[in-house]
C-alpha positions in Angstrom: 24.7 -34.1 -55.9 27.7 -34.5 -58.3 29.0 -31.4 -60.0 29.3 -32.6 -63.6 30.0 -29.5 -65.8 29.4 -26.6 -63.5 33.0 -25.7 -63.1 33.2 -25.0 -66.9 30.5 -22.4 -66.9 29.0 -19.7 -64.8 26.8 -20.6 -61.8 23.8 -18.8 -63.2 20.7 -21.0 -63.2 17.2 -20.6 -64.8 14.6 -20.9 -62.1 11.3 -19.9 -63.8 11.0 -21.8 -67.1 7.9 -23.9 -66.8 5.6 -20.9 -67.2 6.9 -20.4 -70.7 5.4 -23.8 -71.7 1.9 -22.4 -71.1 2.1 -19.8 -74.0 -0.2 -20.9 -77.0 1.9 -19.0 -79.5 4.9 -21.1 -78.7 3.0 -24.2 -79.7 1.9 -22.7 -83.0 5.5 -21.9 -83.9 6.8 -25.2 -82.8 4.0 -27.0 -84.8 5.6 -25.7 -88.0 8.8 -27.6 -87.2 6.9 -30.8 -86.1 4.9 -30.7 -89.3 8.0 -30.1 -91.5 9.8 -33.1 -89.9 6.8 -35.3 -90.9 7.1 -38.7 -89.3 4.6 -41.5 -88.8 1.9 -41.8 -86.2 2.7 -43.0 -82.6 1.0 -45.6 -80.6 -2.3 -43.7 -80.7 -2.3 -43.8 -84.6 -2.9 -40.1 -84.8 -1.1 -38.7 -87.9 0.2 -35.2 -88.6 -2.8 -34.4 -90.8 -5.3 -35.7 -88.2 -3.7 -33.7 -85.4 -3.6 -30.5 -87.5 -7.3 -30.5 -88.2 -7.9 -29.9 -84.5 -4.7 -28.1 -83.7 -6.2 -25.3 -81.6 -8.2 -27.7 -79.5 -5.1 -29.9 -78.9 -3.0 -27.0 -77.9 -5.6 -25.9 -75.3 -5.8 -29.4 -73.9 -2.0 -29.7 -73.6 -1.7 -26.3 -71.9 -4.5 -27.1 -69.5 -2.9 -30.4 -68.5 0.5 -28.8 -68.1 -1.0 -26.0 -65.9 -2.7 -28.6 -63.7 0.6 -30.7 -63.6 -1.4 -33.7 -65.0 0.3 -34.0 -68.4 1.4 -37.6 -68.9 3.4 -38.6 -72.0 2.2 -41.6 -74.0 4.5 -44.6 -74.4 6.6 -44.6 -77.6 6.0 -47.0 -80.4 9.1 -49.2 -80.7 10.1 -50.2 -84.2 13.4 -51.6 -85.6 15.1 -50.2 -88.6 18.2 -51.5 -90.5 21.7 -50.2 -89.7 23.9 -48.9 -92.5 26.1 -51.7 -93.9 24.9 -54.3 -91.4 22.2 -56.9 -91.1 21.5 -55.8 -87.6 18.7 -53.5 -86.6 18.5 -50.7 -84.1 15.5 -49.7 -82.0 13.6 -46.5 -82.8 11.0 -45.0 -80.5 8.2 -43.0 -82.2 6.4 -40.6 -79.9 2.8 -39.5 -80.5 2.3 -36.3 -82.4 1.1 -34.6 -79.2 4.3 -35.6 -77.3 6.4 -34.5 -80.3 4.8 -31.0 -80.1 5.5 -30.7 -76.3 9.1 -32.0 -76.7 9.6 -29.4 -79.5 8.5 -26.6 -77.2 10.7 -27.9 -74.4 13.7 -28.3 -76.8 13.4 -24.7 -77.9 13.4 -23.5 -74.3 16.3 -25.6 -73.2 18.6 -25.5 -76.3 19.7 -21.8 -76.0 20.5 -22.4 -72.3 22.7 -25.4 -72.9 24.2 -24.7 -76.3 26.3 -21.9 -74.7 28.1 -24.4 -72.4 28.7 -27.2 -75.0 32.2 -27.8 -76.4 33.0 -26.2 -79.7 34.1 -29.6 -80.9 30.6 -31.1 -80.5 28.7 -30.8 -83.8 25.7 -33.1 -83.6 22.2 -31.5 -83.7 23.3 -28.0 -82.8 22.3 -24.7 -84.3 24.8 -23.4 -87.0 26.7 -26.7 -86.9 26.5 -29.6 -89.3 28.1 -33.0 -90.2 30.2 -31.2 -92.8 31.7 -28.9 -90.1 32.6 -32.1 -88.1 34.2 -33.6 -91.2 36.2 -30.5 -91.9 37.5 -30.4 -88.4 38.3 -34.1 -88.4 40.2 -33.7 -91.7 42.2 -30.9 -90.2 43.1 -32.9 -87.2 43.9 -36.0 -89.2 46.5 -34.0 -91.2 48.2 -33.1 -87.9 48.0 -36.6 -86.3 49.2 -40.1 -86.9 46.9 -42.2 -84.7 43.1 -42.0 -84.3 40.9 -43.5 -81.7 37.6 -44.5 -83.3 35.4 -45.2 -80.3 31.9 -46.7 -80.4 29.6 -46.4 -77.4 27.6 -49.6 -76.9 23.8 -48.9 -77.1 24.2 -45.2 -76.0 20.6 -44.1 -76.3 19.4 -47.2 -74.5 22.0 -46.8 -71.7 21.6 -43.2 -70.5 21.3 -43.0 -66.7 18.2 -40.9 -65.9 19.5 -39.6 -62.5 22.8 -38.5 -64.0 21.1 -36.8 -66.9 18.7 -34.9 -64.7 21.6 -33.8 -62.4 23.3 -32.4 -65.5 20.1 -30.5 -66.5 19.7 -29.3 -63.0 23.1 -27.6 -63.2 21.6 -25.0 -65.5 17.8 -25.3 -65.0 16.6 -25.3 -61.4 12.9 -25.6 -62.2 11.4 -28.7 -60.6 8.4 -28.8 -62.9 10.7 -28.9 -66.0 12.8 -31.7 -64.4 9.6 -33.7 -63.6 8.4 -33.3 -67.2 11.7 -34.5 -68.6 11.6 -37.5 -66.3 8.1 -38.3 -67.4 9.2 -38.4 -71.0 12.2 -40.6 -70.1 10.1 -43.0 -68.1 7.1 -43.1 -70.5 7.9 -46.7 -71.6 7.8 -48.3 -75.0 5.2 -50.6 -76.7 6.2 -53.1 -79.3 3.6 -55.4 -80.9 1.2 -54.7 -78.0 3.7 -55.5 -75.3 4.7 -52.7 -72.8 8.4 -52.3 -71.8 9.4 -49.9 -69.0 12.2 -47.5 -69.7 14.1 -47.2 -66.5 17.3 -46.2 -68.4 17.9 -44.7 -71.8 16.3 -42.0 -73.9 14.1 -42.9 -76.9 16.1 -42.6 -80.1 13.5 -40.8 -82.3 12.2 -38.4 -79.8 12.5 -34.6 -80.6 14.3 -33.8 -77.4 16.6 -36.9 -77.4 19.5 -35.4 -79.4 19.7 -32.4 -77.0 19.6 -34.7 -74.0 22.4 -36.8 -75.6 24.6 -33.6 -76.0 23.9 -32.6 -72.4 25.0 -36.1 -71.2 28.1 -36.4 -73.4 29.2 -32.8 -72.7 30.9 -34.2 -69.6 33.1 -36.5 -71.8 33.9 -33.5 -74.0 35.1 -31.5 -71.1 37.2 -34.3 -69.6 38.9 -34.8 -73.0 39.7 -31.1 -73.1 41.1 -31.3 -69.6 43.7 -33.8 -70.8 44.5 -31.8 -74.0 43.1 -34.4 -76.5 42.0 -33.3 -79.9 38.6 -34.7 -80.7 35.5 -34.3 -82.8 32.1 -35.5 -81.7 28.8 -35.8 -83.5 26.1 -37.1 -81.2 27.5 -40.5 -79.9 30.1 -40.8 -82.7 33.5 -39.4 -81.9 37.1 -39.5 -83.0 40.2 -38.7 -80.8 43.4 -37.8 -82.6 46.9 -38.6 -81.2 50.5 -38.4 -82.3 51.8 -41.6 -80.9 50.5 -45.1 -80.4 51.2 -44.9 -76.6 49.2 -41.7 -76.4 46.3 -43.3 -78.2 46.4 -46.3 -75.9 46.4 -44.1 -72.8 43.6 -42.0 -74.4 41.5 -45.1 -75.0 41.9 -46.2 -71.3 40.9 -42.7 -70.2 37.8 -42.7 -72.4 36.8 -46.1 -71.1 37.3 -44.9 -67.5 35.1 -41.8 -68.0 32.4 -43.7 -69.7 32.2 -46.7 -67.4 33.0 -45.1 -64.0 31.5 -41.6 -64.4 28.7 -41.9 -67.1 27.7 -45.5 -66.6 28.2 -46.3 -70.3 30.3 -49.0 -72.0 32.5 -49.0 -75.1 31.8 -51.6 -77.8 35.3 -53.0 -77.9 34.5 -55.0 -81.1 34.0 -51.7 -83.0 36.5 -49.5 -81.1 39.8 -49.3 -82.9 43.1 -47.5 -82.7 44.1 -46.8 -86.3 47.3 -45.6 -87.9 46.4 -43.0 -90.6 49.7 -41.9 -92.1 52.2 -43.5 -94.6 53.5 -47.0 -94.2 57.1 -45.6 -94.2 58.6 -42.7 -92.4 61.0 -40.1 -93.8 64.0 -42.5 -93.2 62.3 -45.4 -95.1 61.6 -47.4 -91.9 58.4 -49.5 -92.2 55.5 -48.4 -90.0 52.2 -50.1 -89.2 49.8 -50.5 -92.2 47.7 -47.5 -92.8 44.0 -48.0 -91.9 41.3 -45.6 -93.0 38.8 -44.4 -90.4 35.0 -44.2 -91.0 33.1 -41.2 -89.6 29.6 -39.9 -90.6 29.6 -41.9 -93.8 33.1 -40.8 -94.9 36.4 -42.8 -95.1 39.4 -40.7 -94.1 43.1 -40.9 -93.5 45.9 -38.3 -93.2 45.8 -37.5 -96.9 42.2 -37.7 -98.2 38.5 -37.9 -97.3 36.1 -39.9 -99.5 32.7 -41.6 -99.2 32.9 -44.9 -97.4 32.2 -48.2 -99.1 29.1 -48.5 -96.9 27.8 -45.1 -98.2 28.4 -46.1 -101.8 26.6 -49.4 -101.2 23.7 -47.7 -99.7 23.5 -45.3 -102.7 23.5 -48.3 -105.1 20.9 -50.1 -103.1 18.6 -47.1 -103.4 19.2 -46.8 -107.1 18.5 -50.5 -107.6 15.2 -50.1 -105.8 14.2 -47.2 -108.1 15.2 -49.0 -111.3 13.8 -52.5 -110.7 13.0 -54.0 -114.1 9.7 -55.5 -112.9 8.2 -52.0 -112.3 5.9 -50.6 -114.9 5.6 -47.0 -113.5 6.1 -44.0 -115.8 9.7 -43.1 -116.8 9.3 -39.6 -115.5 8.5 -40.9 -112.1 11.5 -43.2 -112.1 13.8 -40.4 -113.2 12.4 -38.1 -110.5 13.0 -40.7 -107.8 16.6 -41.1 -109.0 17.2 -37.4 -109.0 16.0 -37.1 -105.4 18.6 -39.7 -104.4 21.5 -38.2 -106.4 20.8 -34.7 -105.2 20.8 -35.7 -101.5 23.8 -38.0 -101.8 25.8 -35.8 -104.1 25.3 -32.6 -102.0 26.4 -34.5 -98.8 29.6 -35.9 -100.4 30.5 -33.4 -103.1 33.1 -31.6 -100.9 35.2 -34.7 -100.5 34.6 -37.0 -103.4 36.8 -37.1 -106.5 35.6 -36.4 -110.0 36.6 -40.0 -111.0 34.4 -41.6 -108.3 31.3 -39.5 -109.3 31.9 -40.2 -113.0 32.0 -44.0 -112.3 28.8 -43.8 -110.2 27.1 -41.8 -112.9 28.1 -44.5 -115.5 26.7 -47.2 -113.2 23.4 -45.3 -112.7 22.9 -44.8 -116.4 23.5 -48.5 -116.9 20.7 -49.3 -114.4 18.4 -46.9 -116.3 19.2 -48.4 -119.6 18.4 -51.9 -118.3 15.0 -50.6 -117.1 14.2 -48.9 -120.3 15.4 -51.8 -122.4 13.0 -54.1 -120.6 10.1 -51.8 -121.5 10.5 -51.8 -125.3 11.0 -55.3 -126.3 9.6 -58.0 -128.5 9.4 -61.7 -127.7 11.0 -64.3 -130.0 10.1 -67.9 -129.2 13.2 -70.1 -129.4 13.2 -73.6 -127.9 10.0 -72.8 -125.9 11.8 -69.8 -124.3 11.2 -66.1 -124.7 14.3 -64.0 -125.5 14.0 -60.2 -124.9 15.6 -58.0 -127.5 15.8 -54.2 -127.0 14.7 -52.1 -130.0 16.5 -48.9 -128.8 19.8 -47.7 -127.3 19.9 -44.7 -125.0 22.9 -42.4 -125.3 23.8 -40.1 -122.4 22.3 -37.1 -124.0 19.0 -38.8 -124.4 18.9 -39.6 -120.7 19.8 -36.0 -119.9 16.9 -34.9 -122.1 14.6 -37.1 -119.9 15.6 -34.9 -117.0 18.3 -37.1 -115.4 20.5 -35.2 -112.9 23.9 -36.7 -112.5 26.2 -36.7 -109.5 28.8 -34.8 -111.5 26.2 -32.0 -112.1 25.4 -31.8 -108.4 29.1 -31.6 -107.5 29.6 -28.9 -110.2 32.0 -30.9 -112.4 31.9 -30.0 -116.2 29.6 -32.2 -118.2 31.1 -35.0 -120.3 30.7 -34.2 -124.1 28.2 -36.5 -125.7 26.5 -36.7 -129.1 22.7 -36.9 -129.6 21.3 -40.2 -131.0 
């Protein structure tokens, strides 16, 4: 058996973990998180509400089957969702509510064991770490570097090798029953439009335990980068590597490609993998350097000097606002404003630490324009001219009136002072 990460941590293993999956109270606590995450029904069409009505009975059935070693995960429901800034779609596997509950219990048992051995520069789906922490670290490194490797792993969640992954789990957990249970989840298969597809490789993107398994798998890449002294930031399967020279970056890309292909059986998407220069076009002597190119990471666009929301993130915000302010909708104004507020709160809180006041002000102006277009469509009269109907708005809607309706602006979310405005 290959020793993947054992040299980086103590040789202590957990041998008796399976018995902890047979405690009813664990399932009741885990259920709170499964319920809070919501999610749609799996292939069995059992929803969160339906499962909760017979929760105690379901827990007893799960524990009995686990004790008898007869628990068999249900195949995931395969759906496709749109990718940000692209017409392409990515597959998503939706487990049944029952499997989500068992995965949540398993995750809470395994996470404290493996989180201790993960690299400090891995930020995705870990306790007390967030995307904002990853961005802060990337911003710090970008100010110290001139070149950035923006690597993209081709179909990571669909390409994870099961044997390698279980070897990595076995380095810390030597409990055959736990390993068999994980393998059953990995090999449960997927069903799309009634057609069954086996899952000999990969881990379902959408499963509760998948992010933890992804971190276990890519922890080997983290450690190999640390061995070579590279500065990097990783969030799940998205990562940046920071270098001082182009030659160092080229060697770094070759090293990453070697580790992924030869050791982890993964491939880089070379169409999306770039080496970018993130500093000035000219050096201190006035000599021309390569054109600066911003790097996109976790929805942000960054270079050596600033971090802002990416164009794709701004487009996604506008698409959501357009959906909420469609002029053909006749729903109540309060409902529309509440829908917009939910979008602006989420987007604004995520980007407020990096965006400029000018950008937020421009977006607020655009959002108010969309609201005025919707409101103007409601209060109109028809004038027949040349057999056509022309719509004329009776009212205008100053900024203060929109605020009186309860509109929350991005500037408010970011804590910028309000723009003075007169009441109509």
